[in-house]
N, C-alpha and C positions, 0 to 999 in steps of 0.2 A: 593802680596806675598802669596805663598802657605805655609800653615802650616799643621800639622797633624789634626787640628780642621777644616780646610777648607781654602778657599781663603779669605784673609784679605786685606782691603784697606780703605783709607780715602775717605769718601763719604758724600754727602748731602742727608738727609732723613727727612721726616715728622714724628714727634713723637707725636701721639695723646694722649689726656688726659687719655684714657683707657689703655695706655701702648703699643698699637699696633704701628707698624711703616711701612712706605713705603719708600724703598730706591729708590732714583731718579737719582743717578749717578753711573756709573760703574768704574771699575779699570782704564779704559782708561782716566778718568777725574782726577785721583788722583793728578796729577802734577799741576793742576790749582790753582791759588791763590784763597782765600776764596770768594772774590767778583765774580769771574768768575764761581766758583763752584756753588754759589747761583743762578747766572743767568742761568746756565745750568739746575739746578734743577727746576727752575721756568718754563723754556721752556719745560722740560719733563712733568711737572705737567699739563701745558696747553695742550700739545699733547695728554696726556692720559685722558683729561677731568676731572681732579681732582678738578679744581677750578671752582666754580659756584657762581652765585649771591645769591643763597639761603643758601648754606652751609649745606644742609641736609645730614646726614651720608649716604654714605661714602665720601661725597664731602666736600670741605671746601671753605669758602669765601677767597678772596684775603688777607684780614687782618688775618684770621686764618692761612692761609698758611705761612705768614711771621712770625707769632708768634710761630708756631709749627716747623718751619724749623730748623734743627740741622746739624752741621758738626761734624763728629766723625769717629771712626773706626768701620767698620762693618765686619762681617764674614759670608760667604756663605758656608754652609756645603754641 
């Protein structure tokens, strides 16, 4: 949905302890049920190389990924 603040959609994203975020799903995924949205976010994190066995910043381990994964509303300005 387009608003005066920008494009707004329901997305899956990783929210790090320092407050930074990486949005992993786009507006085209907004209709997916939560489980499918999480699966798509995981697939994108793997494609982009975000998940590693060491988890050194800016990467995360598999366990960290699932702990930091959030579904919510995002805005792209």
